[in-house]
CHARMM-style PDB file with segment names, atoms N, HN, CA, C and O in Angstrom:
ATOM      1  N   MET     1      76.512 120.314 106.354  1.00  0.00      PROA
ATOM      2  CA  MET     1      77.803 119.800 105.952  1.00  0.00      PROA
ATOM      3  C   MET     1      78.894 120.644 106.600  1.00  0.00      PROA
ATOM      4  O   MET     1      78.680 121.811 106.928  1.00  0.00      PROA
ATOM      5  N   GLY     2      80.042 120.052 106.777  1.00  0.00      PROA
ATOM      6  HN  GLY     2      80.216 119.104 106.511  1.00  0.00      PROA
ATOM      7  CA  GLY     2      81.151 120.767 107.381  1.00  0.00      PROA
ATOM      8  C   GLY     2      82.474 120.190 106.919  1.00  0.00      PROA
ATOM      9  O   GLY     2      82.513 119.195 106.196  1.00  0.00      PROA
ATOM     10  N   THR     3      83.548 120.819 107.341  1.00  0.00      PROA
ATOM     11  HN  THR     3      83.516 121.628 107.928  1.00  0.00      PROA
ATOM     12  CA  THR     3      84.879 120.375 106.947  1.00  0.00      PROA
ATOM     13  C   THR     3      85.609 119.673 108.081  1.00  0.00      PROA
ATOM     14  O   THR     3      86.803 119.393 107.970  1.00  0.00      PROA
ATOM     15  N   GLY     4      84.902 119.386 109.172  1.00  0.00      PROA
ATOM     16  HN  GLY     4      83.932 119.613 109.262  1.00  0.00      PROA
ATOM     17  CA  GLY     4      85.526 118.732 110.314  1.00  0.00      PROA
ATOM     18  C   GLY     4      85.898 117.295 110.029  1.00  0.00      PROA
ATOM     19  O   GLY     4      85.355 116.667 109.120  1.00  0.00      PROA
ATOM     20  N   LEU     5      86.830 116.781 110.816  1.00  0.00      PROA
ATOM     21  HN  LEU     5      87.270 117.292 111.554  1.00  0.00      PROA
ATOM     22  CA  LEU     5      87.264 115.396 110.692  1.00  0.00      PROA
ATOM     23  C   LEU     5      86.493 114.526 111.662  1.00  0.00      PROA
ATOM     24  O   LEU     5      86.068 114.986 112.721  1.00  0.00      PROA
ATOM     25  N   MET     6      86.313 113.270 111.298  1.00  0.00      PROA
ATOM     26  HN  MET     6      86.659 112.896 110.437  1.00  0.00      PROA
ATOM     27  CA  MET     6      85.752 112.313 112.235  1.00  0.00      PROA
ATOM     28  C   MET     6      86.507 111.005 112.095  1.00  0.00      PROA
ATOM     29  O   MET     6      86.967 110.658 111.007  1.00  0.00      PROA
ATOM     30  N   CYS     7      86.633 110.292 113.183  1.00  0.00      PROA
ATOM     31  HN  CYS     7      86.259 110.574 114.067  1.00  0.00      PROA
ATOM     32  CA  CYS     7      87.336 109.026 113.192  1.00  0.00      PROA
ATOM     33  C   CYS     7      86.343 107.954 113.634  1.00  0.00      PROA
ATOM     34  O   CYS     7      85.813 108.010 114.743  1.00  0.00      PROA
ATOM     35  N   LEU     8      86.098 106.990 112.768  1.00  0.00      PROA
ATOM     36  HN  LEU     8      86.529 106.945 111.867  1.00  0.00      PROA
ATOM     37  CA  LEU     8      85.158 105.915 113.047  1.00  0.00      PROA
ATOM     38  C   LEU     8      85.910 104.590 113.006  1.00  0.00      PROA
ATOM     39  O   LEU     8      86.918 104.460 112.311  1.00  0.00      PROA
ATOM     40  N   GLN     9      85.417 103.613 113.751  1.00  0.00      PROA
ATOM     41  HN  GLN     9      84.598 103.718 114.315  1.00  0.00      PROA
ATOM     42  CA  GLN     9      86.012 102.289 113.703  1.00  0.00      PROA
ATOM     43  C   GLN     9      84.945 101.243 113.947  1.00  0.00      PROA
ATOM     44  O   GLN     9      83.920 101.511 114.574  1.00  0.00      PROA
ATOM     45  N   GLY    10      85.203 100.050 113.443  1.00  0.00      PROA
ATOM     46  HN  GLY    10      86.036  99.833 112.934  1.00  0.00      PROA
ATOM     47  CA  GLY    10      84.246  98.984 113.646  1.00  0.00      PROA
ATOM     48  C   GLY    10      84.597  97.743 112.862  1.00  0.00      PROA
ATOM     49  O   GLY    10      85.553  97.738 112.086  1.00  0.00      PROA
ATOM     50  N   PRO    11      83.822  96.685 113.064  1.00  0.00      PROA
ATOM     51  CA  PRO    11      84.146  95.381 112.495  1.00  0.00      PROA
ATOM     52  C   PRO    11      83.536  95.141 111.115  1.00  0.00      PROA
ATOM     53  O   PRO    11      82.606  95.825 110.686  1.00  0.00      PROA
ATOM     54  N   TYR    12      84.097  94.144 110.444  1.00  0.00      PROA
ATOM     55  HN  TYR    12      84.852  93.588 110.792  1.00  0.00      PROA
ATOM     56  CA  TYR    12      83.564  93.642 109.175  1.00  0.00      PROA
ATOM     57  C   TYR    12      82.809  92.358 109.469  1.00  0.00      PROA
ATOM     58  O   TYR    12      83.318  91.490 110.179  1.00  0.00      PROA
ATOM     59  N   ASP    13      81.599  92.224 108.932  1.00  0.00      PROA
ATOM     60  HN  ASP    13      81.186  92.929 108.356  1.00  0.00      PROA
ATOM     61  CA  ASP    13      80.803  91.007 109.077  1.00  0.00      PROA
ATOM     62  C   ASP    13      80.835  90.258 107.750  1.00  0.00      PROA
ATOM     63  O   ASP    13      80.182  90.679 106.795  1.00  0.00      PROA
ATOM     64  N   PRO    14      81.584  89.149 107.668  1.00  0.00      PROA
ATOM     65  CA  PRO    14      81.689  88.437 106.397  1.00  0.00      PROA
ATOM     66  C   PRO    14      80.370  87.817 105.924  1.00  0.00      PROA
ATOM     67  O   PRO    14      80.190  87.613 104.724  1.00  0.00      PROA
ATOM     68  N   LYS    15      79.457  87.516 106.832  1.00  0.00      PROA
ATOM     69  HN  LYS    15      79.603  87.682 107.808  1.00  0.00      PROA
ATOM     70  CA  LYS    15      78.165  86.926 106.439  1.00  0.00      PROA
ATOM     71  C   LYS    15      77.335  87.911 105.623  1.00  0.00      PROA
ATOM     72  O   LYS    15      76.725  87.536 104.622  1.00  0.00      PROA
ATOM     73  N   THR    16      77.313  89.181 106.057  1.00  0.00      PROA
ATOM     74  HN  THR    16      77.809  89.486 106.870  1.00  0.00      PROA
ATOM     75  CA  THR    16      76.519  90.197 105.354  1.00  0.00      PROA
ATOM     76  C   THR    16      77.372  91.068 104.440  1.00  0.00      PROA
ATOM     77  O   THR    16      76.846  91.941 103.749  1.00  0.00      PROA
ATOM     78  N   LYS    17      78.701  90.836 104.429  1.00  0.00      PROA
ATOM     79  HN  LYS    17      79.128  90.128 104.991  1.00  0.00      PROA
ATOM     80  CA  LYS    17      79.647  91.641 103.645  1.00  0.00      PROA
ATOM     81  C   LYS    17      79.489  93.130 103.958  1.00  0.00      PROA
ATOM     82  O   LYS    17      79.454  93.964 103.054  1.00  0.00      PROA
ATOM     83  N   THR    18      79.394  93.450 105.254  1.00  0.00      PROA
ATOM     84  HN  THR    18      79.423  92.772 105.989  1.00  0.00      PROA
ATOM     85  CA  THR    18      79.160  94.817 105.704  1.00  0.00      PROA
ATOM     86  C   THR    18      80.169  95.225 106.770  1.00  0.00      PROA
ATOM     87  O   THR    18      80.458  94.467 107.695  1.00  0.00      PROA
ATOM     88  N   ILE    19      80.699  96.438 106.625  1.00  0.00      PROA
ATOM     89  HN  ILE    19      80.464  97.054 105.873  1.00  0.00      PROA
ATOM     90  CA  ILE    19      81.517  97.063 107.665  1.00  0.00      PROA
ATOM     91  C   ILE    19      80.611  98.058 108.382  1.00  0.00      PROA
ATOM     92  O   ILE    19      79.988  98.901 107.738  1.00  0.00      PROA
ATOM     93  N   THR    20      80.531  97.969 109.711  1.00  0.00      PROA
ATOM     94  HN  THR    20      81.037  97.284 110.235  1.00  0.00      PROA
ATOM     95  CA  THR    20      79.739  98.912 110.495  1.00  0.00      PROA
ATOM     96  C   THR    20      80.692  99.734 111.347  1.00  0.00      PROA
ATOM     97  O   THR    20      81.360  99.203 112.235  1.00  0.00      PROA
ATOM     98  N   LEU    21      80.751 101.023 111.075  1.00  0.00      PROA
ATOM     99  HN  LEU    21      80.209 101.454 110.353  1.00  0.00      PROA
ATOM    100  CA  LEU    21      81.673 101.934 111.752  1.00  0.00      PROA
ATOM    101  C   LEU    21      80.892 102.842 112.697  1.00  0.00      PROA
ATOM    102  O   LEU    21      79.789 103.279 112.370  1.00  0.00      PROA
ATOM    103  N   ARG    22      81.460 103.127 113.868  1.00  0.00      PROA
ATOM    104  HN  ARG    22      82.356 102.772 114.134  1.00  0.00      PROA
ATOM    105  CA  ARG    22      80.829 104.019 114.855  1.00  0.00      PROA
ATOM    106  C   ARG    22      81.856 105.009 115.378  1.00  0.00      PROA
ATOM    107  O   ARG    22      83.050 104.718 115.443  1.00  0.00      PROA
ATOM    108  N   GLY    23      81.365 106.186 115.747  1.00  0.00      PROA
ATOM    109  HN  GLY    23      80.395 106.422 115.694  1.00  0.00      PROA
ATOM    110  CA  GLY    23      82.234 107.203 116.314  1.00  0.00      PROA
ATOM    111  C   GLY    23      81.443 108.457 116.646  1.00  0.00      PROA
ATOM    112  O   GLY    23      80.217 108.420 116.756  1.00  0.00      PROA
ATOM    113  N   LYS    24      82.149 109.560 116.805  1.00  0.00      PROA
ATOM    114  HN  LYS    24      83.144 109.590 116.716  1.00  0.00      PROA
ATOM    115  CA  LYS    24      81.523 110.850 117.124  1.00  0.00      PROA
ATOM    116  C   LYS    24      82.054 111.917 116.183  1.00  0.00      PROA
ATOM    117  O   LYS    24      83.150 111.799 115.636  1.00  0.00      PROA
ATOM    118  N   MET    25      81.258 112.956 116.006  1.00  0.00      PROA
ATOM    119  HN  MET    25      80.367 113.052 116.450  1.00  0.00      PROA
ATOM    120  CA  MET    25      81.694 114.122 115.241  1.00  0.00      PROA
ATOM    121  C   MET    25      81.032 115.349 115.848  1.00  0.00      PROA
ATOM    122  O   MET    25      80.057 115.240 116.593  1.00  0.00      PROA
ATOM    123  N   VAL    26      81.567 116.509 115.524  1.00  0.00      PROA
ATOM    124  HN  VAL    26      82.358 116.598 114.919  1.00  0.00      PROA
ATOM    125  CA  VAL    26      80.951 117.752 115.978  1.00  0.00      PROA
ATOM    126  C   VAL    26      79.902 118.162 114.946  1.00  0.00      PROA
ATOM    127  O   VAL    26      80.208 118.311 113.763  1.00  0.00      PROA
ATOM    128  N   ASP    27      78.678 118.339 115.402  1.00  0.00      PROA
ATOM    129  HN  ASP    27      78.430 118.217 116.363  1.00  0.00      PROA
ATOM    130  CA  ASP    27      77.600 118.794 114.530  1.00  0.00      PROA
ATOM    131  C   ASP    27      77.862 120.248 114.159  1.00  0.00      PROA
ATOM    132  O   ASP    27      77.926 121.097 115.047  1.00  0.00      PROA
ATOM    133  N   PRO    28      78.019 120.564 112.858  1.00  0.00      PROA
ATOM    134  CA  PRO    28      78.357 121.936 112.473  1.00  0.00      PROA
ATOM    135  C   PRO    28      77.255 122.947 112.774  1.00  0.00      PROA
ATOM    136  O   PRO    28      77.535 124.141 112.876  1.00  0.00      PROA
ATOM    137  N   MET    29      76.013 122.498 112.920  1.00  0.00      PROA
ATOM    138  HN  MET    29      75.785 121.528 112.837  1.00  0.00      PROA
ATOM    139  CA  MET    29      74.902 123.421 113.216  1.00  0.00      PROA
ATOM    140  C   MET    29      74.868 123.811 114.690  1.00  0.00      PROA
ATOM    141  O   MET    29      74.676 124.982 115.018  1.00  0.00      PROA
ATOM    142  N   SER    30      75.056 122.825 115.588  1.00  0.00      PROA
ATOM    143  HN  SER    30      75.212 121.874 115.321  1.00  0.00      PROA
ATOM    144  CA  SER    30      74.937 123.099 117.021  1.00  0.00      PROA
ATOM    145  C   SER    30      76.281 123.244 117.725  1.00  0.00      PROA
ATOM    146  O   SER    30      76.358 123.838 118.800  1.00  0.00      PROA
ATOM    147  N   GLY    31      77.346 122.700 117.121  1.00  0.00      PROA
ATOM    148  HN  GLY    31      77.284 122.217 116.248  1.00  0.00      PROA
ATOM    149  CA  GLY    31      78.649 122.714 117.780  1.00  0.00      PROA
ATOM    150  C   GLY    31      78.795 121.624 118.827  1.00  0.00      PROA
ATOM    151  O   GLY    31      79.809 121.579 119.524  1.00  0.00      PROA
ATOM    152  N   LEU    32      77.797 120.735 118.959  1.00  0.00      PROA
ATOM    153  HN  LEU    32      76.973 120.773 118.393  1.00  0.00      PROA
ATOM    154  CA  LEU    32      77.822 119.670 119.965  1.00  0.00      PROA
ATOM    155  C   LEU    32      78.272 118.353 119.343  1.00  0.00      PROA
ATOM    156  O   LEU    32      78.113 118.129 118.143  1.00  0.00      PROA
ATOM    157  N   ASP    33      78.844 117.476 120.193  1.00  0.00      PROA
ATOM    158  HN  ASP    33      78.974 117.658 121.168  1.00  0.00      PROA
ATOM    159  CA  ASP    33      79.198 116.130 119.737  1.00  0.00      PROA
ATOM    160  C   ASP    33      77.941 115.351 119.390  1.00  0.00      PROA
ATOM    161  O   ASP    33      76.927 115.446 120.082  1.00  0.00      PROA
ATOM    162  N   THR    34      78.015 114.589 118.327  1.00  0.00      PROA
ATOM    163  HN  THR    34      78.839 114.512 117.765  1.00  0.00      PROA
ATOM    164  CA  THR    34      76.898 113.739 117.927  1.00  0.00      PROA
ATOM    165  C   THR    34      77.444 112.359 117.567  1.00  0.00      PROA
ATOM    166  O   THR    34      78.546 112.236 117.034  1.00  0.00      PROA
ATOM    167  N   ASP    35      76.665 111.331 117.863  1.00  0.00      PROA
ATOM    168  HN  ASP    35      75.769 111.431 118.296  1.00  0.00      PROA
ATOM    169  CA  ASP    35      77.063 109.966 117.508  1.00  0.00      PROA
ATOM    170  C   ASP    35      76.860 109.755 116.018  1.00  0.00      PROA
ATOM    171  O   ASP    35      75.908 110.267 115.428  1.00  0.00      PROA
ATOM    172  N   VAL    36      77.772 108.989 115.415  1.00  0.00      PROA
ATOM    173  HN  VAL    36      78.544 108.573 115.895  1.00  0.00      PROA
ATOM    174  CA  VAL    36      77.718 108.709 113.981  1.00  0.00      PROA
ATOM    175  C   VAL    36      77.870 107.203 113.783  1.00  0.00      PROA
ATOM    176  O   VAL    36      78.657 106.545 114.464  1.00  0.00      PROA
ATOM    177  N   ARG    37      77.098 106.674 112.833  1.00  0.00      PROA
ATOM    178  HN  ARG    37      76.459 107.208 112.280  1.00  0.00      PROA
ATOM    179  CA  ARG    37      77.231 105.275 112.427  1.00  0.00      PROA
ATOM    180  C   ARG    37      77.245 105.238 110.907  1.00  0.00      PROA
ATOM    181  O   ARG    37      76.420 105.878 110.256  1.00  0.00      PROA
ATOM    182  N   GLU    38      78.179 104.491 110.349  1.00  0.00      PROA
ATOM    183  HN  GLU    38      78.849 103.970 110.878  1.00  0.00      PROA
ATOM    184  CA  GLU    38      78.231 104.302 108.901  1.00  0.00      PROA
ATOM    185  C   GLU    38      78.232 102.812 108.606  1.00  0.00      PROA
ATOM    186  O   GLU    38      78.866 102.028 109.311  1.00  0.00      PROA
ATOM    187  N   THR    39      77.519 102.432 107.561  1.00  0.00      PROA
ATOM    188  HN  THR    39      77.003 103.069 106.987  1.00  0.00      PROA
ATOM    189  CA  THR    39      77.587 101.063 107.080  1.00  0.00      PROA
ATOM    190  C   THR    39      78.090 101.098 105.646  1.00  0.00      PROA
ATOM    191  O   THR    39      77.693 101.951 104.853  1.00  0.00      PROA
ATOM    192  N   PHE    40      78.959 100.170 105.332  1.00  0.00      PROA
ATOM    193  HN  PHE    40      79.282  99.477 105.976  1.00  0.00      PROA
ATOM    194  CA  PHE    40      79.514 100.048 103.993  1.00  0.00      PROA
ATOM    195  C   PHE    40      79.291  98.609 103.572  1.00  0.00      PROA
ATOM    196  O   PHE    40      79.950  97.702 104.083  1.00  0.00      PROA
ATOM    197  N   LYS    41      78.359  98.387 102.633  1.00  0.00      PROA
ATOM    198  HN  LYS    41      77.824  99.123 102.218  1.00  0.00      PROA
ATOM    199  CA  LYS    41      77.969  97.038 102.225  1.00  0.00      PROA
ATOM    200  C   LYS    41      78.462  96.736 100.816  1.00  0.00      PROA
ATOM    201  O   LYS    41      78.277  97.530  99.893  1.00  0.00      PROA
ATOM    202  N   ILE    42      79.094  95.575 100.667  1.00  0.00      PROA
ATOM    203  HN  ILE    42      79.244  94.930 101.416  1.00  0.00      PROA
ATOM    204  CA  ILE    42      79.511  95.091  99.357  1.00  0.00      PROA
ATOM    205  C   ILE    42      78.358  94.248  98.822  1.00  0.00      PROA
ATOM    206  O   ILE    42      78.134  93.131  99.287  1.00  0.00      PROA
ATOM    207  N   VAL    43      77.630  94.780  97.847  1.00  0.00      PROA
ATOM    208  HN  VAL    43      77.812  95.687  97.469  1.00  0.00      PROA
ATOM    209  CA  VAL    43      76.466  94.096  97.297  1.00  0.00      PROA
ATOM    210  C   VAL    43      76.910  92.960  96.379  1.00  0.00      PROA
ATOM    211  O   VAL    43      76.454  91.825  96.516  1.00  0.00      PROA
ATOM    212  N   ASP    44      77.805  93.278  95.441  1.00  0.00      PROA
ATOM    213  HN  ASP    44      78.175  94.201  95.329  1.00  0.00      PROA
ATOM    214  CA  ASP    44      78.397  92.293  94.541  1.00  0.00      PROA
ATOM    215  C   ASP    44      79.690  92.881  93.991  1.00  0.00      PROA
ATOM    216  O   ASP    44      80.156  93.908  94.483  1.00  0.00      PROA
ATOM    217  N   ASP    45      80.274  92.249  92.982  1.00  0.00      PROA
ATOM    218  HN  ASP    45      79.895  91.415  92.582  1.00  0.00      PROA
ATOM    219  CA  ASP    45      81.560  92.714  92.449  1.00  0.00      PROA
ATOM    220  C   ASP    45      81.502  94.102  91.837  1.00  0.00      PROA
ATOM    221  O   ASP    45      82.537  94.753  91.692  1.00  0.00      PROA
ATOM    222  N   LYS    46      80.314  94.570  91.474  1.00  0.00      PROA
ATOM    223  HN  LYS    46      79.473  94.042  91.592  1.00  0.00      PROA
ATOM    224  CA  LYS    46      80.196  95.871  90.812  1.00  0.00      PROA
ATOM    225  C   LYS    46      79.398  96.909  91.594  1.00  0.00      PROA
ATOM    226  O   LYS    46      79.262  98.045  91.141  1.00  0.00      PROA
ATOM    227  N   HSD    47      78.867  96.542  92.763  1.00  0.00      PROA
ATOM    228  HN  HSD    47      78.977  95.619  93.132  1.00  0.00      PROA
ATOM    229  CA  HSD    47      78.012  97.469  93.503  1.00  0.00      PROA
ATOM    230  C   HSD    47      78.339  97.475  94.996  1.00  0.00      PROA
ATOM    231  O   HSD    47      78.556  96.430  95.609  1.00  0.00      PROA
ATOM    232  N   GLN    48      78.368  98.686  95.563  1.00  0.00      PROA
ATOM    233  HN  GLN    48      78.192  99.535  95.065  1.00  0.00      PROA
ATOM    234  CA  GLN    48      78.562  98.886  96.995  1.00  0.00      PROA
ATOM    235  C   GLN    48      77.635 100.015  97.436  1.00  0.00      PROA
ATOM    236  O   GLN    48      77.272 100.881  96.640  1.00  0.00      PROA
ATOM    237  N   VAL    49      77.255  99.996  98.722  1.00  0.00      PROA
ATOM    238  HN  VAL    49      77.549  99.293  99.369  1.00  0.00      PROA
ATOM    239  CA  VAL    49      76.376 101.037  99.265  1.00  0.00      PROA
ATOM    240  C   VAL    49      76.942 101.508 100.595  1.00  0.00      PROA
ATOM    241  O   VAL    49      77.259 100.694 101.462  1.00  0.00      PROA
ATOM    242  N   MET    50      77.069 102.828 100.759  1.00  0.00      PROA
ATOM    243  HN  MET    50      76.811 103.489 100.054  1.00  0.00      PROA
ATOM    244  CA  MET    50      77.478 103.429 102.019  1.00  0.00      PROA
ATOM    245  C   MET    50      76.298 104.240 102.563  1.00  0.00      PROA
ATOM    246  O   MET    50      75.707 105.044 101.843  1.00  0.00      PROA
ATOM    247  N   GLU    51      75.962 104.026 103.828  1.00  0.00      PROA
ATOM    248  HN  GLU    51      76.442 103.373 104.414  1.00  0.00      PROA
ATOM    249  CA  GLU    51      74.907 104.795 104.490  1.00  0.00      PROA
ATOM    250  C   GLU    51      75.492 105.426 105.749  1.00  0.00      PROA
ATOM    251  O   GLU    51      76.296 104.805 106.444  1.00  0.00      PROA
ATOM    252  N   MET    52      75.086 106.658 106.039  1.00  0.00      PROA
ATOM    253  HN  MET    52      74.432 107.162 105.474  1.00  0.00      PROA
ATOM    254  CA  MET    52      75.559 107.372 107.220  1.00  0.00      PROA
ATOM    255  C   MET    52      74.358 107.791 108.054  1.00  0.00      PROA
ATOM    256  O   MET    52      73.368 108.300 107.527  1.00  0.00      PROA
ATOM    257  N   TYR    53      74.456 107.570 109.373  1.00  0.00      PROA
ATOM    258  HN  TYR    53      75.260 107.157 109.801  1.00  0.00      PROA
ATOM    259  CA  TYR    53      73.389 107.896 110.310  1.00  0.00      PROA
ATOM    260  C   TYR    53      73.951 108.782 111.417  1.00  0.00      PROA
ATOM    261  O   TYR    53      75.062 108.550 111.894  1.00  0.00      PROA
ATOM    262  N   ASN    54      73.190 109.794 111.827  1.00  0.00      PROA
ATOM    263  HN  ASN    54      72.287 109.983 111.439  1.00  0.00      PROA
ATOM    264  CA  ASN    54      73.583 110.692 112.920  1.00  0.00      PROA
ATOM    265  C   ASN    54      72.561 110.586 114.039  1.00  0.00      PROA
ATOM    266  O   ASN    54      71.365 110.428 113.792  1.00  0.00      PROA
ATOM    267  N   THR    55      73.050 110.676 115.286  1.00  0.00      PROA
ATOM    268  HN  THR    55      74.021 110.804 115.486  1.00  0.00      PROA
ATOM    269  CA  THR    55      72.176 110.709 116.452  1.00  0.00      PROA
ATOM    270  C   THR    55      72.550 111.933 117.277  1.00  0.00      PROA
ATOM    271  O   THR    55      73.538 111.894 118.010  1.00  0.00      PROA
ATOM    272  N   PRO    56      71.785 113.022 117.177  1.00  0.00      PROA
ATOM    273  CA  PRO    56      72.102 114.215 117.961  1.00  0.00      PROA
ATOM    274  C   PRO    56      71.818 113.993 119.444  1.00  0.00      PROA
ATOM    275  O   PRO    56      71.061 113.090 119.798  1.00  0.00      PROA
ATOM    276  N   PRO    57      72.414 114.804 120.310  1.00  0.00      PROA
ATOM    277  CA  PRO    57      72.102 114.688 121.735  1.00  0.00      PROA
ATOM    278  C   PRO    57      70.592 114.819 121.937  1.00  0.00      PROA
ATOM    279  O   PRO    57      69.957 115.716 121.382  1.00  0.00      PROA
ATOM    280  N   LYS    58      70.031 113.922 122.731  1.00  0.00      PROA
ATOM    281  HN  LYS    58      70.547 113.193 123.182  1.00  0.00      PROA
ATOM    282  CA  LYS    58      68.594 113.915 123.038  1.00  0.00      PROA
ATOM    283  C   LYS    58      67.740 113.763 121.784  1.00  0.00      PROA
ATOM    284  O   LYS    58      66.631 114.294 121.720  1.00  0.00      PROA
ATOM    285  N   GLY    59      68.249 113.042 120.787  1.00  0.00      PROA
ATOM    286  HN  GLY    59      69.150 112.610 120.839  1.00  0.00      PROA
ATOM    287  CA  GLY    59      67.499 112.838 119.552  1.00  0.00      PROA
ATOM    288  C   GLY    59      67.523 111.385 119.136  1.00  0.00      PROA
ATOM    289  O   GLY    59      68.122 110.544 119.806  1.00  0.00      PROA
ATOM    290  N   LYS    60      66.864 111.096 118.022  1.00  0.00      PROA
ATOM    291  HN  LYS    60      66.377 111.780 117.479  1.00  0.00      PROA
ATOM    292  CA  LYS    60      66.870 109.729 117.523  1.00  0.00      PROA
ATOM    293  C   LYS    60      67.737 109.642 116.273  1.00  0.00      PROA
ATOM    294  O   LYS    60      67.946 110.636 115.577  1.00  0.00      PROA
ATOM    295  N   GLU    61      68.232 108.454 116.001  1.00  0.00      PROA
ATOM    296  HN  GLU    61      68.063 107.646 116.567  1.00  0.00      PROA
ATOM    297  CA  GLU    61      69.103 108.230 114.859  1.00  0.00      PROA
ATOM    298  C   GLU    61      68.331 108.460 113.558  1.00  0.00      PROA
ATOM    299  O   GLU    61      67.214 107.974 113.381  1.00  0.00      PROA
ATOM    300  N   THR    62      68.961 109.216 112.653  1.00  0.00      PROA
ATOM    301  HN  THR    62      69.869 109.611 112.797  1.00  0.00      PROA
ATOM    302  CA  THR    62      68.361 109.466 111.342  1.00  0.00      PROA
ATOM    303  C   THR    62      69.418 109.280 110.261  1.00  0.00      PROA
ATOM    304  O   THR    62      70.597 109.564 110.471  1.00  0.00      PROA
ATOM    305  N   LYS    63      68.975 108.797 109.098  1.00  0.00      PROA
ATOM    306  HN  LYS    63      68.017 108.566 108.927  1.00  0.00      PROA
ATOM    307  CA  LYS    63      69.891 108.634 107.976  1.00  0.00      PROA
ATOM    308  C   LYS    63      70.184 110.005 107.392  1.00  0.00      PROA
ATOM    309  O   LYS    63      69.266 110.771 107.097  1.00  0.00      PROA
ATOM    310  N   SER    64      71.478 110.314 107.224  1.00  0.00      PROA
ATOM    311  HN  SER    64      72.223 109.691 107.463  1.00  0.00      PROA
ATOM    312  CA  SER    64      71.853 111.618 106.691  1.00  0.00      PROA
ATOM    313  C   SER    64      72.467 111.527 105.297  1.00  0.00      PROA
ATOM    314  O   SER    64      72.598 112.541 104.611  1.00  0.00      PROA
ATOM    315  N   MET    65      72.848 110.306 104.868  1.00  0.00      PROA
ATOM    316  HN  MET    65      72.742 109.482 105.425  1.00  0.00      PROA
ATOM    317  CA  MET    65      73.481 110.185 103.554  1.00  0.00      PROA
ATOM    318  C   MET    65      73.410 108.740 103.079  1.00  0.00      PROA
ATOM    319  O   MET    65      73.446 107.802 103.874  1.00  0.00      PROA
ATOM    320  N   GLU    66      73.308 108.587 101.763  1.00  0.00      PROA
ATOM    321  HN  GLU    66      73.278 109.349 101.117  1.00  0.00      PROA
ATOM    322  CA  GLU    66      73.431 107.277 101.135  1.00  0.00      PROA
ATOM    323  C   GLU    66      74.170 107.474  99.818  1.00  0.00      PROA
ATOM    324  O   GLU    66      73.817 108.344  99.022  1.00  0.00      PROA
ATOM    325  N   ILE    67      75.202 106.657  99.595  1.00  0.00      PROA
ATOM    326  HN  ILE    67      75.489 105.951 100.242  1.00  0.00      PROA
ATOM    327  CA  ILE    67      75.951 106.714  98.339  1.00  0.00      PROA
ATOM    328  C   ILE    67      75.951 105.311  97.745  1.00  0.00      PROA
ATOM    329  O   ILE    67      76.288 104.341  98.424  1.00  0.00      PROA
ATOM    330  N   LYS    68      75.574 105.211  96.486  1.00  0.00      PROA
ATOM    331  HN  LYS    68      75.300 105.999  95.935  1.00  0.00      PROA
ATOM    332  CA  LYS    68      75.597 103.926  95.777  1.00  0.00      PROA
ATOM    333  C   LYS    68      76.743 103.971  94.770  1.00  0.00      PROA
ATOM    334  O   LYS    68      76.794 104.845  93.906  1.00  0.00      PROA
ATOM    335  N   TYR    69      77.659 103.016  94.898  1.00  0.00      PROA
ATOM    336  HN  TYR    69      77.618 102.305  95.601  1.00  0.00      PROA
ATOM    337  CA  TYR    69      78.823 102.937  94.019  1.00  0.00      PROA
ATOM    338  C   TYR    69      78.579 101.859  92.967  1.00  0.00      PROA
ATOM    339  O   TYR    69      78.091 100.774  93.284  1.00  0.00      PROA
ATOM    340  N   THR    70      78.921 102.161  91.717  1.00  0.00      PROA
ATOM    341  HN  THR    70      79.317 103.043  91.460  1.00  0.00      PROA
ATOM    342  CA  THR    70      78.801 101.205  90.622  1.00  0.00      PROA
ATOM    343  C   THR    70      80.079 101.221  89.803  1.00  0.00      PROA
ATOM    344  O   THR    70      80.507 102.273  89.329  1.00  0.00      PROA
ATOM    345  N   ARG    71      80.683 100.061  89.640  1.00  0.00      PROA
ATOM    346  HN  ARG    71      80.336  99.206  90.026  1.00  0.00      PROA
ATOM    347  CA  ARG    71      81.869  99.927  88.802  1.00  0.00      PROA
ATOM    348  C   ARG    71      81.389  99.751  87.360  1.00  0.00      PROA
ATOM    349  O   ARG    71      80.504  98.938  87.094  1.00  0.00      PROA
ATOM    350  N   MET    72      81.960 100.497  86.453  1.00  0.00      PROA
ATOM    351  HN  MET    72      82.678 101.158  86.669  1.00  0.00      PROA
ATOM    352  CA  MET    72      81.546 100.437  85.043  1.00  0.00      PROA
ATOM    353  C   MET    72      82.359  99.416  84.297  1.00  0.00      PROA
ATOM    354  OT1 MET    72      82.157  99.222  83.098  1.00  0.00      PROA
TER     355      MET     72
END
């Protein structure tokens, strides 16, 4: 984890109710740029899921975070 900023952008798909964001961030462990992908899915009126994936240089994409939101 780190305190660095990242700027991601991407489209909303109304069929799947998902925003897919892509960008780059500095990996706090190596100091190198890494590709980042986030998906934000609206499951229903009370549930949403955010997933974050990182792809290090010369590596494969791996899921680094998942947050499930529930409205009470």
